[in-house]
C-alpha positions as CSV (number, residue, x, y, z in Angstrom):
1,X,126.8,105.5,134.1
2,X,124.8,102.3,133.3
3,X,126.9,99.3,132.3
4,X,126.7,95.8,130.9
5,X,129.2,92.9,131.0
6,X,129.4,91.2,127.6
7,X,130.8,87.6,127.8
8,X,132.0,87.0,124.3
9,X,131.9,83.6,122.5
10,X,132.5,81.5,125.6
11,X,130.7,78.6,124.0
12,X,131.5,75.0,124.0
13,X,132.7,74.8,120.4
14,X,135.4,77.3,121.3
15,X,136.3,76.8,125.0
16,X,135.2,73.4,126.3
17,X,138.1,71.0,126.7
18,X,136.2,68.4,124.7
19,X,135.1,70.9,122.0
20,X,136.8,71.2,118.6
21,X,138.7,74.3,119.5
22,X,139.3,73.3,123.1
23,X,141.5,70.5,121.8
24,X,143.7,72.9,119.8
25,X,145.8,76.0,120.4
26,X,142.9,78.2,121.5
27,X,141.9,75.7,124.2
28,X,145.5,75.4,125.4
29,X,145.6,79.2,125.9
30,X,142.1,79.2,127.6
31,X,143.4,76.7,130.1
32,X,146.9,78.2,130.5
33,X,145.4,81.6,131.2
34,X,142.7,80.3,133.5
35,X,140.1,82.1,131.4
36,X,137.0,80.1,132.5
37,X,137.5,80.5,136.3
38,X,138.5,84.1,135.9
39,X,135.4,84.9,133.8
40,X,133.2,83.1,136.3
41,X,134.7,85.3,139.0
42,X,134.1,88.4,136.9
43,X,130.5,87.4,136.2
44,X,129.9,86.9,139.9
45,X,131.3,90.4,140.6
46,X,129.1,92.0,137.9
47,X,126.0,90.3,139.3
48,X,126.9,91.4,142.8
49,X,127.1,95.0,141.5
50,X,123.8,94.7,139.7
51,X,125.4,94.9,136.3
52,X,123.5,92.9,133.6
53,X,125.2,90.1,131.8
54,X,125.0,89.7,128.0
55,X,126.2,86.4,126.5
56,X,127.3,86.8,122.9
57,X,127.4,83.5,120.9
58,X,128.3,82.9,117.3
59,X,125.7,80.5,115.8
60,X,124.0,79.5,112.6
61,X,120.7,77.9,111.7
62,X,120.9,74.1,111.2
63,X,121.1,74.7,107.4
64,X,123.8,77.4,107.9
65,X,121.8,79.9,105.9
66,X,123.5,82.8,107.6
67,X,127.0,81.5,107.2
68,X,129.0,83.5,104.6
69,X,130.7,81.2,102.1
70,X,133.3,83.9,101.4
71,X,134.4,84.2,105.0
72,X,137.9,82.8,105.9
73,X,136.6,82.4,109.5
74,X,133.1,81.0,109.0
75,X,133.1,79.3,105.6
76,X,134.2,75.9,107.1
77,X,131.6,75.9,109.9
78,X,129.0,73.9,107.9
79,X,131.6,71.4,106.7
80,X,132.8,70.8,110.3
81,X,129.4,71.1,112.0
82,X,130.5,74.0,114.1
83,X,128.4,76.8,115.6
84,X,125.1,75.0,114.9
85,X,122.4,76.6,117.0
86,X,120.4,74.2,119.2
87,X,123.4,72.0,119.8
88,X,125.9,71.6,122.7
89,X,128.5,73.5,120.7
90,X,126.7,76.8,120.9
91,X,125.8,76.6,124.5
92,X,127.7,78.8,127.0
93,X,130.3,76.8,128.9
94,X,128.7,75.1,131.9
95,X,130.9,77.0,134.4
96,X,129.6,80.3,133.1
97,X,126.0,79.3,132.7
98,X,123.5,82.1,132.0
99,X,120.8,82.9,134.6
100,X,117.2,84.0,134.0
101,X,117.3,87.7,133.0
102,X,120.7,87.5,131.3
103,X,120.8,88.6,127.7
104,X,121.4,86.2,124.8
105,X,123.0,87.9,121.8
106,X,123.4,85.5,118.8
107,X,125.7,86.7,116.0
108,X,126.5,85.4,112.6
109,X,129.7,87.5,112.0
110,X,132.7,88.5,114.1
111,X,131.1,91.7,115.6
112,X,128.2,91.3,118.1
113,X,126.8,94.6,116.8
114,X,126.3,93.4,113.2
115,X,122.6,92.3,112.6
116,X,121.9,91.4,116.2
117,X,119.7,92.5,119.0
118,X,122.6,94.1,120.9
119,X,122.0,97.7,120.1
120,X,118.4,97.5,120.9
121,X,119.3,96.0,124.3
122,X,121.8,98.7,125.0
123,X,119.4,101.5,124.1
124,X,116.4,100.0,126.0
125,X,118.5,99.8,129.2
126,X,120.3,103.1,128.8
127,X,123.7,101.4,128.7
128,X,126.7,103.8,128.2
129,X,129.6,101.6,129.3
130,X,130.5,98.1,128.1
131,X,132.7,95.7,130.0
132,X,133.8,92.8,127.9
133,X,136.0,89.7,127.7
134,X,136.2,86.5,125.8
135,X,137.7,84.6,122.9
136,X,139.3,85.4,120.8
137,X,141.1,88.6,121.5
138,X,142.0,88.9,117.8
139,X,138.4,88.5,116.6
140,X,135.3,89.1,118.7
141,X,137.1,91.2,121.4
142,X,138.6,93.5,118.8
143,X,135.3,93.7,116.9
144,X,133.4,94.5,120.0
145,X,135.8,97.2,121.2
146,X,136.1,98.9,117.8
147,X,132.4,98.9,117.1
148,X,131.4,100.0,120.6
149,X,134.0,102.8,120.4
150,X,132.5,104.0,117.1
151,X,129.1,104.0,118.7
152,X,130.3,106.2,121.6
153,X,130.2,103.6,124.3
154,X,132.9,103.7,127.0
155,X,134.7,100.3,126.8
156,X,136.6,98.4,129.4
157,X,138.3,95.0,128.6
158,X,139.0,92.4,131.3
159,X,142.4,91.4,129.8
160,X,142.9,88.3,132.0
161,X,139.6,86.9,130.8
162,X,140.6,87.0,127.1
163,X,142.7,84.6,125.0
164,X,143.7,84.0,121.4
165,X,145.2,80.9,119.8
166,X,148.7,82.2,120.7
167,X,150.0,84.4,123.4
168,X,151.6,86.6,120.8
169,X,148.3,87.2,119.0
170,X,146.6,88.1,122.3
171,X,149.4,90.5,123.3
172,X,149.3,92.1,119.8
173,X,145.5,92.6,120.0
174,X,145.8,94.2,123.4
175,X,148.5,96.6,122.2
176,X,146.3,97.7,119.3
177,X,143.1,98.1,121.4
178,X,144.8,100.4,124.0
179,X,143.7,103.3,121.8
180,X,140.0,102.4,122.0
181,X,139.4,101.0,125.5
182,X,140.7,100.8,129.0
183,X,141.9,97.6,130.6
184,X,141.4,95.9,133.9
185,X,141.5,92.4,135.3
186,X,139.0,90.1,137.0
187,X,140.7,90.9,140.3
188,X,140.6,94.6,140.0
189,X,137.5,95.4,137.9
190,X,135.1,97.8,139.5
191,X,131.7,97.3,138.0
192,X,130.1,100.0,140.1
193,X,132.6,102.7,139.1
């Protein structure tokens, strides 16, 4: 079964210590849970197993034409200068830097399946199984798992590479997702299996 590892929203605006969210509760959870080094280890394991990496990033044009004004999550992006494509904020964290041949999936909503190139990539490469992790568990991880499940992909979440603004939110999201995916960790993941 062909696989891909989707690294979800591990961009500077969300996870870098000096980024806007890195200074808040999400950043505190990312650091406390060791998300960046664990994700780096998982990426290395996936590469060693020959599994392609897809970096999912939320981002908008400089004029924010794709940002929904009605969204409780994205409506403030323009006002705060968040998620502007072509800026440091939407680059993948330096410790997780993409390499040539990795996939770049830019999304304008929570789910990486909505109006992106993800499905075309999966079909073109005969992908049947999606490994995923990232921030936040209550948003993009849930969105990815649910949408992948409904598209008949086998989904595995690397739980120790995910975080939410609170530990309680993360734990609640994991409990809910147990019906839709299997779970592993960066230490025990088997990308070849």
